[in-house]
C-alpha positions, 0 to 999 in steps of 0.5 A: 500500499505504501508503495502504491501511495508513493507511486501515486504521489509521484504520478501526481507530481509529474502531472503538475509539473507537466501542467505547469510547463504547459501553462508557462508556455502559454501565458495569458500575459507575456511581458517584454523589457529593455533588459529582457532576455529571449531565453526567459519565460516572458513572465513579469519577473523574467521578461523577454526582449523581442516580440517573436519570443513573446508571441511564442510564449503567449496563449491564443487570445492573450496579451503582450505588454511592453514595459519600457521604451524600446524597440522590440523587433529586429525584422518583420513581426509575423503575427499568427494568433489572436493577441493584444500588443500594447506598451504600458502608458508612458512607455514608447513601444517601438516596432520598426520596419526593416526589410519589409513591413514592421507587422504582417498578418497573413492568417485568417480568423484572428483578432489582433489589437495594437495599442500605444505603439510607435511603428516607423521605418529603420533609416536606409532600410528597404522597408515597406508598410507599417502594418500589412494584413492579407488574412481574413482577420480583424485588426484594431489599431488604437492610440498609436503612431505610424509614421515616415514609412516608405510605402503605406502606413497600413495595408489591408487586402481581402476579407479582413477588417480594420479599425483605427482609433485615436491615432496619428498616421503621418509622413508616409510615402504613399497612403496613410491607409489602403484597403482593397478587394473586399476589406472593411474599415472604420477610422475614427479620432485619427489625424492623417497628415502629410502622407504623400498620396493621401489619407484613406482609400477604398480600392477594388480591382477584383470582380464581385467585391465590395470594399467599405470604409467609414471615416469619422471625426478625423483630420486629413491634411497636407502641406499643399502643392502635392498629389494627395487625396483626402478620401477616395473610392476607386473601383476598376472591376465588374460587379464590384463596389468601393464605398467611402462614407465620411462624417465630421472630418476636416479635409484641408490643403489637399490636391483633391479632398474627396475622390470617387472614380471608376474605370467605367465598370462597377461603382465607386461612391463617396458620401460626405456628412458634416465635412469641412472641406477647405483650401484644397485644389479640388473640393471633390473629384468625380470621374467615370460613369459609375462614380457618385459623390453624395452630399448630405447638404450639411458640409462646409466648402471654403476656399477650394480652387475648383471641382470635377463632376456633379454632386448628388444631394441626399436628404438628411433623414 
């Protein structure tokens, strides 16, 4: 009996050790710090140093906390599980784009949140986008800075959804945010300034797709004299549609504040509701037989040089 008791106790100890190891490998909350080490278990007493190590340690649906102001990657960070990545208040959690995007999401079915991060390129590196998502996943970006990327700030292609709130996207060499071929987006309380090609675009060049973007309570501006558009809906495929709805937003200093264009196939619609459009070359730019520029009649147009195409009034309900 004594031997059986000892064996039973040893078996229970072994099971406990296995469970402990599994739990440690699948943390709900993993930690990163400037003094961390990737050989650590990514716990608060023993944090890791770089994002890939924390992603390996955190459970699906868990969180990664950046405790100090530092850069937390050396190459593109590929996210393959649902996770929230955030820097604690007061810390500058940096993710740098080097030989490609800073963050890549190619898997589907994920829920990814990025909060209080700074995403910028490494000088002289062959970086591309800040965040690049091609999987049918849900991405939220809050209270973050995405700046000075050599291509796009945020790129979403396919059936994914994007939500940006309370952030700054500035100085990127193309658009602040590009959504295409079936993507859906919501951008609110965000400043998109001095991006070379413009603020946000809903784009389609695949048949039977609908790309939808809603912009509210934002500022989209440029220093003037460039080619930037504020909000764009562009469709170049049969049986597809690009939709852009803009509410309580300032569009200022741009080549074209509001833009809707088709290649004479499909439809592209931009709707303006309580939008201030000031000091732009084109207050609106509507081109192509399937394009529509709708106004709720409550927009303010000030000191714009010209327009292209007609507005379609829509009564407030």
